[in-house]
C-alpha positions in Angstrom: -6.9 28.5 -44.6 -4.2 30.8 -43.0 -6.3 33.9 -43.4 -9.3 32.2 -41.9 -7.3 31.1 -38.9 -5.9 34.5 -38.4 -9.4 36.1 -38.6 -10.7 33.6 -36.1 -7.6 34.2 -33.9 -8.2 37.9 -34.0 -11.9 37.4 -33.1 -10.9 35.2 -30.2 -8.5 37.9 -28.9 -11.3 40.7 -29.2 -13.6 38.5 -27.3 -10.9 37.9 -24.6 -10.2 41.5 -24.3 -14.0 42.3 -24.0 -14.3 39.7 -21.3 -11.4 41.1 -19.3 -12.8 44.6 -19.6 -16.1 43.4 -18.5 -14.6 41.7 -15.4 -12.6 44.7 -14.5 -15.7 46.9 -14.7 -17.7 44.6 -12.6 -15.1 44.8 -10.0 -15.1 48.6 -10.1 -18.9 48.6 -9.7 -18.6 46.3 -6.6 -18.3 47.8 -3.2 -15.2 47.1 -1.3 -16.8 44.8 1.2 -18.1 42.4 -1.5 -14.6 42.4 -3.3 -12.8 41.5 -0.1 -15.4 38.7 0.7 -14.9 37.2 -2.7 -11.1 37.4 -2.3 -11.2 35.7 1.1 -13.4 32.9 -0.2 -11.0 32.4 -3.1 -8.1 32.2 -0.7 -9.8 29.7 1.6 -10.6 27.5 -1.6 -7.1 27.6 -2.7 -5.8 26.7 0.9 -8.4 23.8 1.0 -7.3 22.3 -2.3 -3.6 22.6 -1.3 -4.2 20.6 2.0 -6.5 18.0 0.3 -4.0 17.5 -2.5 -1.0 16.9 0.0 -2.2 13.3 0.7 -4.0 11.5 -2.0 -5.3 7.9 -1.6 -2.7 5.4 -2.9 -3.6 4.2 -6.3 -2.8 0.8 -7.7 0.6 0.8 -9.4 0.5 0.0 -13.2 1.4 -3.4 -14.3 4.3 -2.0 -16.3 5.6 -0.2 -13.2 5.5 -3.6 -11.3 7.4 -5.3 -14.1 10.2 -2.8 -13.7 10.2 -2.1 -10.0 11.8 -4.1 -7.2 9.8 -6.2 -4.8 8.4 -4.3 -1.8 10.2 -4.8 1.5 8.8 -7.1 4.0 7.3 -9.5 1.3 8.2 -13.1 1.7 6.7 -15.8 -0.3 3.7 -13.6 -1.3 2.7 -12.8 2.3 3.2 -9.7 4.3 4.9 -10.4 7.6 4.1 -7.6 10.1 7.4 -5.8 11.0 5.8 -3.5 13.7 4.3 -4.1 17.1 2.3 -0.8 16.4 0.4 -2.3 13.4 -3.3 -1.7 14.0 -4.3 -4.8 12.0 -2.2 -7.2 14.2 -2.2 -5.3 17.5 -4.7 -6.3 20.2 -3.2 -4.0 22.9 -5.1 -1.8 25.2 -3.7 1.2 23.5 -5.3 0.4 20.1 -8.4 2.5 20.7 -6.3 5.5 21.6 -4.1 5.1 18.4 -7.3 4.9 16.3 -8.8 8.0 17.9 -5.4 9.8 17.2 -5.6 8.8 13.5 -9.2 9.9 13.3 -8.3 13.4 14.8 -5.4 13.8 12.4 -7.7 12.9 9.6 -10.3 15.4 10.7 -7.7 18.2 11.0 -6.6 17.7 7.4 -10.0 17.2 6.0 -13.3 17.4 8.0 -15.3 16.0 10.9 -18.3 15.9 8.6 -19.7 12.4 8.1 -17.5 10.9 10.9 -20.3 10.3 13.5 -20.4 6.5 13.2 -16.6 6.1 13.1 -16.2 8.4 16.1 -18.8 6.5 17.9 -17.3 3.1 17.0 -13.8 4.1 18.1 -15.1 5.7 21.3 -17.0 2.7 22.4 -14.9 -0.1 20.5 -14.1 -2.0 23.7 -17.8 -2.4 24.5 -18.8 -3.3 21.0 -16.2 -6.0 20.6 -16.9 -7.5 24.1 -20.7 -7.4 24.0 -21.2 -8.7 20.5 -23.1 -11.9 20.1 -20.8 -15.0 19.5 -22.2 -15.3 16.0 -20.6 -12.0 14.8 -17.5 -10.7 16.6 -14.9 -8.8 14.5 -11.5 -9.0 15.9 -10.2 -5.5 15.3 -12.8 -2.9 14.5 -16.6 -2.7 14.5 -18.5 0.0 12.7 -21.9 0.5 14.5 -25.3 0.8 12.8 -24.4 -1.2 9.7 -27.0 -3.5 8.3 -25.8 -7.0 9.2 -26.4 -10.4 7.6 -24.2 -13.5 6.9 -24.7 -13.3 3.1 -25.5 -10.5 0.9 -27.2 -10.6 -2.6 -25.2 -9.9 -5.7 -27.1 -6.6 -6.1 -25.2 -5.2 -3.0 -22.1 -4.7 -5.3 -23.7 -5.4 -8.8 -21.1 -3.6 -10.9 -18.0 -5.3 -9.3 -19.8 -8.7 -9.2 -20.7 -8.6 -12.9 -17.2 -7.3 -13.8 -15.6 -10.3 -12.0 -17.9 -12.8 -13.5 -17.3 -11.5 -17.0 -13.6 -12.0 -16.4 -14.0 -15.5 -15.0 -12.1 -17.2 -17.9 -9.3 -14.7 -17.7 -8.7 -15.3 -14.0 -9.1 -19.0 -14.4 -6.5 -19.1 -17.2 -3.9 -17.3 -15.1 -4.6 -19.5 -12.1 -4.0 -22.6 -14.2 -0.8 -21.2 -15.5 0.3 -20.7 -11.8 -1.0 -24.1 -10.6 1.2 -26.1 -13.0 4.1 -25.2 -10.7 2.5 -27.6 -8.2 3.9 -30.6 -10.0 6.7 -31.0 -7.5 6.5 -31.4 -3.8 7.7 -28.0 -2.6 5.4 -25.1 -2.2 6.1 -22.8 -5.2 7.2 -19.3 -4.7 4.5 -16.7 -4.0 2.1 -19.2 -2.4 1.3 -19.3 1.4 0.4 -22.4 3.3 -2.3 -21.6 5.9 -2.8 -23.5 9.1 -5.7 -26.0 9.1 -6.6 -29.0 11.4 -6.7 -31.3 8.4 -5.8 -31.0 4.7 -4.0 -28.2 2.9 -5.2 -24.6 2.2 -2.9 -22.4 0.1 -3.3 -18.9 -1.0 -1.6 -16.6 -3.7 -2.0 -13.0 -2.7 -2.0 -10.1 -5.1 -3.0 -7.7 -2.4 -2.3 -8.6 1.2 -3.6 -6.3 4.1 -3.7 -3.4 1.7 -0.2 -4.0 0.4 0.4 -5.1 -3.3 2.7 -8.1 -3.7 4.7 -7.0 -6.9 6.1 -10.5 -7.6 2.8 -12.2 -7.6 1.0 -9.5 -9.6 3.7 -9.9 -12.3 2.5 -13.5 -12.6 -1.2 -12.5 -13.0 -1.1 -9.2 -14.9 -4.7 -9.3 -16.3 -6.2 -10.3 -12.9 -4.2 -7.5 -11.2 -5.3 -5.0 -13.8 -8.9 -6.1 -13.2 -8.7 -5.0 -9.5 -8.2 -1.5 -10.7 -11.5 -1.5 -12.6 -13.4 -2.6 -9.5 -15.3 0.4 -7.9 -15.5 -0.9 -4.4 -12.4 -3.0 -4.0 -10.6 -2.2 -0.6 -7.0 -1.5 -1.7 -5.8 1.3 0.5 -6.2 -0.1 4.1 -5.1 -3.2 6.1 -8.6 -4.8 5.7 -8.2 -5.1 1.9 -7.1 -8.5 0.3 -7.2 -10.1 -3.0 -5.9 -13.7 -3.6 -6.4 -17.0 -5.2 -7.4 -19.5 -2.6 -7.1 -23.3 -3.0 -8.7 -25.9 -0.8 -7.4 -29.5 -1.2 -9.8 -32.5 -0.7 -10.1 -33.4 2.9 -9.4 -29.9 4.2 -11.4 -28.2 7.0 -10.8 -24.5 7.9 -11.2 -23.8 11.5 -14.1 -21.5 12.4 -13.0 -18.0 12.8 -14.0 -14.3 12.6 -12.7 -11.7 10.2 -11.2 -8.4 11.6 -14.0 -6.0 10.7 -17.6 -5.5 9.5 -16.8 -2.7 7.1 -16.1 -5.1 4.2 -17.9 -7.9 2.3 -15.7 -10.8 1.2 -16.3 -11.8 -2.4 -15.5 -15.3 -3.7 -15.6 -15.9 -7.4 -15.7 -19.6 -8.0 -13.1 -21.0 -10.4 -13.1 -24.6 -9.6 -16.0 -25.9 -7.4 -16.2 -29.7 -7.1 -19.0 -31.4 -5.2 -18.6 -31.8 -1.5 -17.4 -28.2 -0.9 -19.2 -25.9 1.4 -19.0 -22.5 3.1 -20.8 -21.8 6.4 -21.3 -18.4 7.6 -23.2 -17.6 10.8 -24.5 -21.1 10.7 -25.9 -20.8 7.2 -24.3 -23.1 4.6 -23.8 -22.1 0.9 -22.0 -23.7 -2.0 -19.8 -22.0 -4.5 -20.6 -22.2 -8.3 -18.1 -21.8 -11.1 -18.2 -18.3 -12.7 -20.5 -17.0 -9.9 -19.7 -14.7 -7.0 -20.7 -15.3 -3.4 -20.8 -12.2 -1.1 -20.5 -12.7 2.7 -19.7 -10.7 5.9 -16.6 -12.5 7.3 -17.0 -10.8 10.7 -19.5 -13.6 11.3 -18.2 -16.9 12.5 -17.4 -18.9 9.4 -15.7 -22.0 8.2 -15.2 -23.8 4.9 -14.4 -27.4 4.0 -13.9 -29.8 1.0 -15.1 -33.3 1.6 -14.6 -34.5 -2.0 -12.0 -37.1 -3.1 -8.6 -36.6 -4.7 -10.2 -37.2 -8.1 -12.4 -34.1 -7.6 -9.5 -31.9 -7.5 -9.2 -28.7 -5.3 -11.8 -26.1 -4.6 -10.5 -22.8 -6.1 -11.9 -19.3 -5.6 -10.6 -15.8 -6.4 -11.2 -13.7 -3.2 -11.5 -10.0 -3.1 -12.6 -7.7 -0.4 -15.3 -5.1 -1.2 -16.6 -2.2 0.8 -19.8 -2.9 2.7 -22.5 -1.1 0.6 -23.7 1.0 3.6 -20.2 2.5 4.4 -20.4 6.0 2.9 -17.8 7.5 0.7 -16.6 10.0 3.3 -16.3 7.1 5.8 -14.3 5.0 3.3 -11.8 7.8 2.8 -11.4 8.3 6.6 -11.0 4.4 7.1 -8.4 4.3 4.5 -6.5 7.0 6.4 -7.0 5.5 9.8 -6.2 1.9 8.8 -3.5 2.7 6.2 -0.8 0.0 6.1 2.0 0.8 8.5 0.2 3.5 10.2 
């Protein structure tokens, strides 16, 4: 066996030597201009790879890392409280468009202007878009022009992620039921957020809130959190991305409101869907179903309510924000950069 290995190794060295010799001869046979051109192209490629590699998109941390790491700063009760008046997600100041344009220019300098036409157009005319939109669809922060629009989208729009979520329905439901046991007492359990509603109670448990992972909550739902990393179109690197458990108690009505942008589709996976519950988007009503996903554009005026009785129990969905299917890959990368949390 050793002799055979040595013979093979010797043959490999001979082949490598012949290859190098052939390469050197090819360079000698080339004229100087061609060799210089090849060298310049190689240098440009190395420079490009270096600059692209300097800032990679933020990946989800592993569950093990979350188990060991400290909680992120600024997270209280599972909810991100904005610490900066400069936050593009929360700011509605007149200087927002200039800030977005500055972020786009910075992105283009590092990467490319290629494929940025719609984003450039959207930022340049953002004020007009937001003020002139029909009342049925009026995103509060950013409108990307020329996207196909509808209150609801078919499951085919994000088929892979919809099917993956539905296959893991029991896993998510099991982790929710483990969390919900803590509601036996009167106080709001740690990690849950109480939302403002004109009647009833609406509470949420965020795993990702405005593009920021909530470590303490993710540790309590490790399999659900791990599932997010398997979704192909989950928005996890900008302020428009969220993932949470949403619980609507009987008698609750959520005030009609608009989402911040049209670049995403909000996906609801029904976990517990008693009768008397309804989602209305753009004036069109829909009902949830257990184990099934419902996709809608929350930049349309929308509301939800639970008209069932206390015996029916709460309506529970797992909510995750996915990219609009007509936002191109280059645009997604740019939007992650422009709307990165804290930028």
